[in-house]
N, C-alpha and C positions, 0 to 999 in steps of 0.2 A: 204462504208465509207465516211462519211459526209466531203465534202471538205470545208476546212475553210481558210478565210482571215482575218488575224488581221492588222488592219489599224490605224495608228496615223495621226493625222490631226492638222495641223498648229503649231507644236511645234518648231516655228520659232523665231529667236531673236527679231525683230520687235514687236511680240505679246507676248512673255513670258520672255524675258530677262529685267530685272530691266532697261537697258539703251536703251531698244526698243523704237522706235518712237510711237507705239500706244500699249503700255503695259499695257493694263488695267487690265489685269489678272495676271499679273507676281507675285503681293503680295499673291493671293490665291495659284498659282503655288507653291511659295516658302514655304508657311506657311503649306501646306497640301503634300508636296513631291510629286506633281503630275508626274514630269518627273521619278521620282524613281519607283512610281508604275506601269507607263507605262514601264518602262524597266523590270521589273518583269513579266509583261504579255508577252512582246516582247521574253525575255530569255525562258519561257515556251512554247511558240509557236515554237522557234527554235528546241527545245528539240523533239517537236512533229512533225517536218517536215512540219509546216504548212506556207503558203506563208505569206509575211509581205509587206506591202505597206506603204509609209510615203508619206504624201500630204502636199504641201507647197502653200500657197497664194503667187501671185506676178505677178507683171507687167513688161514689156520690158522697156527701158530706156525712150522711148518716150511716156509710158502710152498710147499706142493706143488701149489696150485692155480695159482701164479703163472708166467704164462710169461716166463722170463728176457730171452727176444729181443725182447719186446714195447717198442717206444718209449714206450709210454703207461706200462706196468707195470714195466719192467725195474729201475728205480731203488728199487722200493718194498722190496723185500728188503734191499739192499744199505744203506737209509736207516732200516732197521726201522719202515718207514710202513704203514699200513692193515693192522695186525695184530689180528686179532678177540681180544675179551677184554681189549683195552686201552682206556686213555682215548681214543686217536686215533680208534677206530671207535665210540665211544659218539655217539650223537646230541647236538647242540648242547644245551646245558641250556635254552636258551629255546625250543627246538622243542616244541610241544604234542604231545606222543606220550602216547596213552592206552593202558591195558590192553588195552582191547578192540579196537585197532588192529591190522592186519596188518603183520607185520614181515618183510623178505624181505632174505636176504644174496645179494649179487652178487658173481661173480668177474671179471667182464668190463665193459666199457662199457656195455652194454645190459642193462636190468633184467628182459628177456625170456629172455636167453640162460642156459640152465643152471639157471632158478629155478623156482619154484612159480607165478610170476605168471600164467602161462596157464591154469593149473588153478583159480585164484581168479577169473579172468574169465570161464571157461565155467561153472563152478558157480554162479555167482550172476548169470549172464545179463548181464553188463554189456556196455553199447552204447556209452557215453560214458565217456572218460578225461579228467580234467583233471591237467594236469603241472605240477609246480613242483620247483624244487631247483638243483642244481650239478652239472655246468657246463652252460649253454645249449647250447654248440657240440660238447659231447661227448655226455654221457649224456641230456640232453633231445632233442637230434637223434636220436640212434641209436633210442632208444623210439619217438619219433613215426613215424620211418620204417617200423619194423617194424609198429606199430600200423595205420598208414595201409594198409599192403599186406595185413594181415589183416581190412580192412573195419571196423575200428572209427572211431567219430567222435573226433577229439582236439581238445581245448582247451589252450592252451599258455597259462598265466599270467605274461606276460611280465616284470611288476615284481616277481613271487614267484620268478624265476629270476636267476642271476648267471653271470658269465663273468670272466675276468682283467681284460678292460679294456672300455670302453664301447664301442670301434670292434668288437671281437669280438661283444659283444652285440648291437649293431645288424645287423651282417653275418649272425648265425644266425637272429635273428628275420625277417629279409628273406627267408631260405632257407626257413625253417619256414611262412611264410605260403603256400607252395604245397602244402603238405601237411595244414594244420590251420589251425583257427581261432586267431589270436593276440589275446589280450584282456587287459588290466590286470584286476587283482583288482575294481577298482571296476565296470569293464563287465560282468564275469562276474556279480557280485551284483546288478548294476541291471538285468540282463536276466533275472534270476530262472532261470538255465539250471539251476542246481541244484535248483530246486524244480519241474522238469518232470516 
């Protein structure tokens, strides 16, 4: 039986809530119902007894893990964004997070860098990962590339991911097709990938 992990990435308030401090993708998330589509995927995964993990980007109060020279993270400390233990790094209230789900904190773009994710993958003999989250051109691409090079099977739930713009989303999904299966949530559920 194929072992599958469904992983949601960075559905946190600072990134996807309209009042978040770096919520450049929030309009896209709202317009296309990205969280609702992610929840459909999570619900189906629960029905099929697959592991679920939620990843959040965040830094401690002193931002000691935050590289100030980084074009991606350099403004976080200055703006008081992505601080762990605050509303900004809480998961969006509409995201279906359950007590038994794995929760992972990351300090970089990739959910594999400096986290326990690889331990969960090996301990549970995961072979297939289904990714959803924000943003497609950063976190989803970074994780897909690393998983691909570690010989995992990766499926990107295209409509349960979001970017700042439709153009960025389209371009990112085009690149991801070279490394992973890219399917809508309906396509994933319709082909029973999760029940294999």
